[in-house]
N, C-alpha and C positions, 0 to 999 in steps of 0.2 A: 199844598201842591201849587206849583207855579202856573201861570197862565199857559205857558207852553204845554205843560202836562195836561191841563184841563182840555185844551184844544185837541190834543192827541187822543185822549180818552173818548171825547165826544166823536171824533172821526172814526175811531176803532169801532165803537158801538153802532154808529150809523152804517158803516160798511158791513158789519155783521148782520144787521137788520135787513139790509138790501140783499145780502147773499141768502139769508134764510127765506126771503120772499121770492127768490129767483129773479131779482131785478138787477143785480150787480153787472151782469153781462151787457145789459142795454145802456149802461151809463158810459158816456164818453169821458167823464171826469168825476171823481169822488175825492175831494181834497180840502185843504184849508186854504181859503182865498185871502189875500191881503187887500188892504185898501178900503175905500168907502163904498164900493159897489162890486157886485158879481157880474161878470160878462155873460148875461143870459143868452146873448145871441149865438153862443156856441151850439145851443140846441137847434137841431134841424139844419145846421150849416153844412153837414156832410152826411153821407150814408152811414158813417160810423158813429155819429153822435145822436143817439135817440133821446137821452135824458142826462141830467147832471144833478149831483148832490154835493153839498158843501157844509163846512163849518167856517164861521168868520167872526173875528173879534171886532165888535162894534165900538165900544168905548170902555173906559175905566174911570172910577172915581174913588177917592179916599173915603173911608167910612169908619165910624166908631160904633154905630148901631146899624149893623148890616140890614139892608143894602143902602140906607139913606146916606147921601153925600155929607161928608164932614167939611163944613165951610169955615172951620176955626183957623186962626192964625197958627202957623207952625204945625200943620197937619201932615207933614212928610212921614211921620212914623205911624200913621194910621194904617189899618188893614185896608186892602183893596177889594172893591166889588167890580167884577168884570161883566159887562153886557156882551153876550155872545148870541149869534144866530145860527140856526141849523135850517138848511133849505133843501128843497127838492123841486125841480121843474121838469116838465115834459113838453113835447111838441103839442101845440094846441090845435083843435080842429080849425082848418082854414078853408076858404073857398078854393075851388080848382077851376082853372080856365084853360080852354084850348085856343085862346086868341079871339074867339067869337062869342062864346057862351061862358057864363060863370055859373058853376054849380055850388050852391051853399051847402055846408054840412047840415045833415038832417037832425031832428030833435033827439033821436036815439044816440047819435054820435056825441052830441053835447052832453046828454045824460050820462053816458058811459064814461066820458072824460071827467065829469064831476064826481062820479062815484069812485073812480080811481084816485082822484085827488083826496077824497075823504080817507081812503085806505092809506095813502102816502102820509097824510097828517098824523094818523095813528102810529104808523111805522116810526116816524121821527120822534113822536112823544115817547114811545116805548124805548127808543135808543137813548133819549135824554134821561129817562127814569133809570136805566141800567147804569149810565155814567154817574148819576147822582149817588149811587152806592159807594163810589170811590172818591168823589169830590166832596169836601167837607160841607159846603153850603151851596144849595141850588134852589132857586126860586123860579119855577116855570112861569113865563110871561104869556103873552098873547100869540095866537096863531094868526097870521095875516096872509090872505090869498095874494098871489102875484099874477099879473097878466089878465087877459091875454095881451101880450105885447111882443112884437117881433116874432110871432109864431110860437111863443112859449107861454106856458101856464103852469102854475104850481102854488107853492106856499112856503112860508118861513115861520118857524117858531123862534121866539126870543126867550132868553133865560138870563138870569143873573147868577153868577157863580163867584165864590170867594173861599178864602182859607185864612184862618186866624194867624197863620204864619207868614202871610205875604208881606206884612209891614216891617 
């Protein structure tokens, strides 16, 4: 399976997981993002953007013994190992102000946001596991929390995927 196919399968399974959890409607975007970063400032930028989820190609290396990089000369015929991320972020609890007074989010608000992120982490892991049934080689990497930054908080799973027919 090509990288394009892997990204598509991961996005399809992520979307299905969000729909099953009743979260797809609250997402302003569920897509494959290009580039070196995801624009997390979409979250909370409008009344229509509650959360966002994505799949993103991070990097690729040639490999002979998957997923280790093949650093030998003339390695252009090597199989490829693709590092991919699957992410989901939501608005984070933020202080509210009327211009004179600032009200900080209470402990329960922070705790509920944390518990929701734990559920999101498992939703993404399950989506990756379903995609792994179709993609020849998948190694689940680390889950990394994101934020709070710019009013957004969430997390990213990394994975390495490959196919013996990529090379």
